[in-house]
N, CA, C and O of each residue as an XYZ file, in Angstrom:
440
protein
N      34.969    -14.854     -7.806
C      34.704    -15.198     -9.279
C      33.399    -14.760     -9.984
O      32.322    -15.118     -9.508
N      33.454    -13.987    -11.116
C      32.029    -13.810    -11.774
C      31.317    -14.782    -11.993
O      31.915    -15.760    -12.441
N      29.839    -14.914    -11.783
C      29.017    -15.707    -12.438
C      27.786    -15.110    -12.687
O      27.155    -14.765    -11.688
N      27.267    -14.894    -13.837
C      26.341    -13.989    -14.269
C      24.863    -14.399    -13.734
O      23.982    -13.540    -13.776
N      24.583    -15.651    -13.249
C      23.520    -16.237    -12.442
C      23.919    -16.544    -10.938
O      23.273    -17.406    -10.341
N      24.755    -16.007    -10.422
C      25.334    -16.417     -9.052
C      23.989    -16.589     -8.127
O      22.922    -16.016     -8.347
N      24.256    -17.489     -7.053
C      23.325    -17.441     -6.192
C      23.275    -16.332     -4.907
O      24.252    -16.292     -4.158
N      22.124    -15.437     -4.668
C      22.340    -14.534     -4.035
C      22.664    -14.662     -2.529
O      22.844    -13.666     -1.828
N      22.724    -15.826     -2.095
C      22.870    -15.971     -0.618
C      24.138    -16.869     -0.320
O      24.310    -17.392      0.780
N      24.940    -16.997     -1.291
C      26.183    -17.719     -1.231
C      27.538    -17.094     -1.453
O      27.117    -15.972     -1.735
N      28.550    -17.004     -1.518
C      29.916    -16.261     -1.593
C      30.721    -16.797     -2.714
O      31.632    -16.089     -3.144
N      30.501    -17.962     -3.241
C      31.614    -18.672     -4.144
C      31.688    -17.627     -5.217
O      32.806    -17.352     -5.653
N      30.562    -16.971     -5.728
C      30.671    -16.384     -7.118
C      29.929    -15.019     -6.655
O      29.293    -14.869     -5.611
N      30.160    -14.044     -7.688
C      29.398    -12.648     -7.428
C      28.949    -12.258     -8.966
O      29.685    -12.509     -9.921
N      27.791    -11.683     -9.094
C      27.705    -10.911    -10.313
C      27.562     -9.497    -10.016
O      27.709     -9.104     -8.859
N      27.290     -8.710    -10.951
C      27.470     -7.124    -11.004
C      26.246     -6.691    -10.115
O      26.512     -5.933     -9.181
N      25.029     -7.051    -10.277
C      23.703     -6.745     -9.351
C      23.958     -7.002     -7.794
O      23.587     -6.210     -6.928
N      24.563     -8.073     -7.562
C      25.087     -8.795     -6.357
C      25.910     -7.851     -5.634
O      25.757     -7.494     -4.466
N      26.958     -7.420     -6.598
C      28.178     -6.554     -5.899
C      27.277     -5.251     -5.546
O      27.181     -4.813     -4.400
N      26.723     -4.770     -6.510
C      26.088     -3.367     -5.959
C      25.287     -3.522     -4.794
O      25.597     -2.814     -3.836
N      24.173     -4.416     -4.653
C      23.299     -4.523     -3.744
C      24.312     -5.088     -2.380
O      23.832     -4.855     -1.271
N      25.432     -5.681     -2.408
C      25.914     -6.111     -1.129
C      26.901     -4.619     -0.651
O      27.194     -4.211      0.473
N      27.209     -4.101     -1.930
C      27.955     -2.676     -1.376
C      26.913     -1.807     -0.792
O      27.305     -1.267      0.242
N      25.767     -1.523     -1.119
C      24.699     -0.898     -0.568
C      24.387     -1.231      0.893
O      24.162     -0.366      1.739
N      24.390     -2.641      1.142
C      24.029     -2.977      2.422
C      25.487     -2.497      3.387
O      25.453     -2.051      4.534
N      26.614     -2.716      2.621
C      27.774     -2.259      3.761
C      27.726     -0.585      3.879
O      28.159      0.009      4.867
N      27.217     -0.016      2.883
C      27.197      1.645      3.189
C      25.898      1.998      4.118
O      25.741      3.057      4.726
N      25.076      0.978      4.100
C      23.604      1.645      5.019
C      23.906      0.981      6.282
O      23.231      1.431      7.208
N      24.709      0.054      6.602
C      24.702     -0.493      7.893
C      26.056     -0.629      8.100
O      26.752     -1.390      7.429
N      26.600      0.287      9.279
C      27.853      0.475      9.380
C      28.602     -0.801      9.903
O      29.761     -0.893      9.496
N      28.097     -1.934     10.838
C      28.485     -2.995     11.086
C      28.748     -4.027     10.122
O      29.454     -5.009     10.355
N      28.120     -3.766      8.947
C      28.307     -4.820      7.964
C      29.802     -4.743      7.203
O      30.136     -3.678      6.683
N      30.617     -5.816      7.160
C      31.933     -5.745      6.838
C      32.396     -7.125      5.985
O      33.538     -7.363      5.591
N      31.450     -7.792      5.845
C      31.713     -8.898      4.909
C      30.451     -9.226      3.833
O      29.422     -8.551      3.820
N      30.673    -10.266      3.015
C      29.639    -10.364      2.262
C      28.619    -11.067      2.992
O      27.469    -10.640      2.893
N      28.881    -12.225      3.816
C      27.846    -12.797      4.444
C      27.098    -11.940      5.449
O      25.893    -12.171      5.542
N      27.677    -10.869      6.313
C      26.950     -9.786      6.969
C      25.888     -9.029      5.891
O      24.732     -8.669      6.113
N      26.578     -8.926      4.804
C      25.615     -7.917      3.791
C      24.437     -8.676      3.450
O      23.326     -8.145      3.468
N      24.612     -9.890      3.139
C      23.691    -10.828      2.596
C      22.645    -11.084      4.054
O      21.440    -11.260      3.875
N      23.105    -11.083      5.168
C      22.147    -11.441      6.251
C      21.450     -9.810      6.469
O      20.305     -9.740      6.916
N      21.953     -8.968      6.242
C      21.239     -7.570      6.365
C      20.053     -7.562      5.228
O      18.974     -7.020      5.467
N      20.287     -8.104      4.170
C      19.528     -7.980      3.154
C      18.335     -8.792      3.301
O      17.215     -8.413      2.958
N      18.641    -10.082      3.896
C      17.427    -10.879      4.127
C      16.434    -10.202      5.142
O      15.217    -10.063      5.019
N      17.073     -9.901      5.947
C      16.477     -9.203      7.219
C      15.708     -8.063      6.876
O      14.627     -7.860      7.428
N      16.206     -7.239      5.943
C      15.434     -6.061      5.374
C      14.490     -6.644      4.014
O      13.894     -5.906      3.229
N      14.517     -7.960      3.964
C      13.400     -8.102      2.836
C      13.631     -8.310      1.434
O      12.773     -8.506      0.573
N      14.803     -8.252      1.299
C      15.312     -8.730     -0.078
C      14.857     -9.939     -0.767
O      15.188    -11.010     -0.258
N      14.085     -9.956     -1.944
C      13.782    -11.343     -2.408
C      14.474    -11.263     -3.767
O      14.281    -10.286     -4.491
N      15.278    -12.270     -4.133
C      15.759    -12.502     -5.505
C      14.826    -12.828     -6.505
O      13.678    -13.110     -6.160
N      15.183    -12.834     -7.843
C      14.118    -13.259     -8.656
C      14.209    -14.809     -9.050
O      15.354    -15.170     -9.322
N      13.404    -15.607     -9.116
C      13.436    -16.828     -9.474
C      12.920    -17.218    -10.957
O      11.802    -17.140    -11.465
N      14.211    -17.682    -11.472
C      14.064    -18.164    -12.966
C      13.951    -19.642    -13.032
O      14.691    -20.438    -12.454
N      12.967    -19.915    -13.782
C      12.621    -21.317    -14.182
C      13.590    -21.870    -15.298
O      13.396    -21.653    -16.494
N      14.487    -22.490    -14.881
C      15.529    -23.101    -15.919
C      15.454    -24.432    -15.872
O      15.592    -24.926    -14.754
N      15.243    -25.278    -16.932
C      15.374    -26.650    -16.939
C      16.655    -27.185    -16.906
O      17.586    -26.382    -16.841
N      16.909    -28.426    -16.939
C      18.365    -28.980    -16.848
C      18.787    -28.590    -18.181
O      19.694    -27.758    -18.165
N      18.410    -28.934    -19.271
C      19.093    -28.586    -20.471
C      19.446    -27.246    -20.914
O      20.417    -26.983    -21.624
N      18.519    -26.334    -20.408
C      19.083    -24.998    -20.702
C      20.152    -24.610    -19.637
O      20.952    -23.698    -19.844
N      20.131    -25.353    -18.467
C      21.428    -24.918    -17.569
C      22.623    -25.443    -18.228
O      23.618    -24.749    -18.435
N      22.505    -26.822    -18.597
C      23.648    -27.445    -19.287
C      24.039    -26.562    -20.476
O      25.227    -26.282    -20.635
N      23.031    -26.073    -21.386
C      23.369    -25.448    -22.669
C      24.162    -23.916    -22.207
O      25.139    -23.530    -22.849
N      23.745    -23.311    -21.314
C      24.197    -22.135    -20.551
C      25.576    -22.437    -20.106
O      26.522    -21.757    -20.504
N      25.717    -23.389    -19.330
C      27.166    -23.773    -18.830
C      28.141    -24.152    -19.626
O      29.319    -23.963    -19.321
N      27.806    -24.674    -20.628
C      28.800    -25.335    -21.714
C      29.185    -24.159    -22.815
O      30.239    -24.107    -23.450
N      27.982    -23.144    -22.896
C      28.388    -22.173    -23.882
C      28.938    -20.849    -23.429
O      29.268    -19.975    -24.231
N      29.047    -20.695    -21.883
C      29.475    -19.579    -21.383
C      30.598    -19.700    -20.141
O      30.282    -20.381    -19.164
N      31.518    -19.237    -20.166
C      32.633    -19.464    -19.027
C      31.833    -18.491    -17.942
O      32.537    -18.388    -16.937
N      30.810    -17.874    -17.837
C      30.472    -16.972    -16.955
C      29.227    -17.352    -16.165
O      28.627    -16.597    -15.400
N      28.876    -18.763    -16.476
C      27.683    -19.072    -16.024
C      27.922    -20.424    -15.332
O      28.368    -21.388    -15.954
N      27.585    -20.468    -13.910
C      27.587    -21.783    -13.292
C      26.558    -21.970    -12.300
O      26.038    -21.007    -11.736
N      26.243    -23.159    -12.064
C      25.087    -23.290    -11.051
C      25.380    -23.954     -9.926
O      24.398    -24.280     -9.259
N      26.708    -24.332     -9.406
C      26.990    -25.323     -8.342
C      27.159    -24.500     -7.109
O      27.711    -25.012     -6.135
N      26.707    -23.196     -7.066
C      26.711    -22.514     -5.769
C      24.933    -22.429     -5.250
O      24.440    -21.982     -4.214
N      24.410    -22.950     -6.249
C      22.624    -23.020     -5.908
C      22.404    -24.323     -5.151
O      22.997    -25.359     -5.451
N      21.513    -24.224     -4.143
C      21.117    -25.413     -3.317
C      20.873    -26.440     -4.097
O      20.271    -26.084     -5.110
N      21.100    -27.635     -4.046
C      20.655    -28.726     -4.918
C      19.075    -28.932     -5.099
O      18.553    -29.301     -6.151
N      18.284    -28.588     -3.713
C      16.984    -28.871     -3.870
C      16.276    -27.797     -4.781
O      15.264    -28.111     -5.407
N      16.789    -26.576     -4.850
C      16.033    -25.613     -5.695
C      16.746    -25.789     -7.328
O      16.033    -25.639     -8.320
N      17.899    -26.049     -7.418
C      18.529    -26.419     -8.797
C      17.860    -27.514     -9.485
O      17.570    -27.453    -10.679
N      17.611    -28.532     -8.726
C      17.196    -29.868     -9.238
C      15.573    -29.558     -9.567
O      14.905    -30.152    -10.414
N      15.175    -28.629     -8.808
C      13.525    -28.379     -9.284
C      13.397    -27.041    -10.123
O      12.552    -26.147    -10.157
N      14.396    -27.240    -10.676
C      14.628    -25.815    -11.860
C      14.223    -24.379    -11.442
O      13.645    -23.541    -12.134
N      14.652    -24.276    -10.159
C      14.374    -22.825     -9.604
C      15.627    -22.341     -9.343
O      16.225    -22.749     -8.347
N      16.229    -21.357    -10.243
C      17.315    -20.673     -9.972
C      16.937    -19.054     -9.457
O      16.210    -18.238    -10.023
N      17.622    -18.931     -8.321
C      17.563    -17.729     -7.858
C      18.512    -16.710     -7.976
O      19.620    -17.056     -7.567
N      18.430    -15.381     -8.469
C      19.585    -14.542     -8.998
C      19.373    -13.187     -8.556
O      18.335    -13.037     -7.912
N      20.001    -12.281     -8.711
C      19.664    -10.982     -8.321
C      19.630    -10.334     -9.661
O      20.659    -10.379    -10.335
N      18.618     -9.762    -10.109
C      18.256     -9.045    -11.202
C      17.944     -7.566    -10.980
O      17.623     -7.227     -9.841
N      17.998     -6.740    -11.853
C      17.798     -5.130    -11.736
C      16.349     -5.047    -11.268
O      16.020     -4.313    -10.335
N      15.456     -5.848    -11.964
C      14.081     -5.724    -11.492
C      13.907     -5.787     -9.890
O      13.446     -4.852     -9.235
N      14.350     -7.045     -9.335
C      14.413     -7.367     -8.033
C      15.000     -6.412     -7.204
O      14.479     -6.229     -6.104
N      16.096     -5.694     -7.558
C      16.784     -4.669     -6.740
C      15.582     -3.554     -6.549
O      15.088     -3.284     -5.455
N      15.199     -2.954     -7.801
C      14.245     -1.568     -7.791
C      13.169     -2.133     -7.029
O      12.715     -1.353     -6.192
N      12.560     -3.409     -7.082
C      11.312     -3.660     -6.472
C      11.550     -3.455     -4.923
O      10.814     -2.795     -4.190
N      12.683     -4.119     -4.546
C      13.147     -4.356     -2.993
C      13.213     -2.722     -2.691
O      12.515     -2.282     -1.777
N      14.055     -1.828     -3.461
C      14.316     -0.719     -2.865
C      13.090      0.268     -2.653
O      12.957      1.124     -1.779
N      12.173     -0.100     -3.753
C      10.954      0.694     -3.343
C      10.024      0.156     -1.960
O       9.396      0.937     -1.245
N      10.069     -1.012     -1.796
C       9.436     -1.777     -0.740
C       9.940     -1.407      0.606
O       9.227     -1.111      1.565
N      11.234     -1.452      0.588
C      12.089     -1.053      1.882
C      12.174      0.605      1.980
O      12.862      1.110      2.867
N      11.514      1.353      1.123
C      11.356      2.779      1.092
C      12.737      3.430      1.110
O      12.949      4.415      1.817
N      13.719      2.860      0.300
C      15.180      3.624      0.218
C      15.031      4.014     -1.211
O      16.096      4.381     -1.708
N      14.178      4.031     -1.872
C      13.685      4.654     -3.193
C      12.419      4.667     -3.680
O      11.621      3.747     -3.504
N      12.156      5.817     -4.377
C      10.878      5.914     -5.135
C      10.541      5.001     -6.176
O      11.333      4.142     -6.563
N       9.443      5.147     -6.626
C       9.231      4.239     -7.991
C      10.149      4.340     -9.115
O      10.838      5.346     -9.286
N      10.177      3.397     -9.837
C      11.072      3.500    -11.088
C      10.404      4.536    -11.856
O       9.182      4.651    -11.755
N      11.141      5.378    -12.687
C      10.550      6.369    -13.584
C      11.171      6.128    -14.836
O      12.397      6.043    -14.894
N      10.505      6.016    -15.781
C      10.769      5.596    -17.028
C      10.740      6.999    -18.123
O       9.816      7.792    -18.300
N      11.919      6.970    -18.673
C      11.985      8.189    -19.472
C      11.572      8.022    -20.889
O      11.778      6.959    -21.475
N      10.981      9.066    -21.475
C      10.529      8.805    -22.956
C      11.641      8.621    -23.792
O      12.700      9.186    -23.520
N      11.516      7.831    -24.865
C      12.623      7.435    -25.969
C      12.444      8.502    -27.135
O      13.163      8.453    -28.132
């Protein structure tokens, strides 16, 4: 099921950045054949998700106003301390550079 703010280390939901990162893990490591294995490989390789500070009212508003946002896959200790971890493009690019799987992001002139 799609969840725009899915927890990176769970398999209940998935979002597009998470799908791309888990697919990359499966392609980079031949032994990876499940989401759990892909996530373990990403942790081993030092991937760090983005932590968003989202209070209870913001989470409630997001959940009520969108069918594609849920927080029930996030650990209670993080969720109730307003720390929502998710995979963002910025965290993916930062990790790719740190892991030496890609060079620095290059911005094109507009």
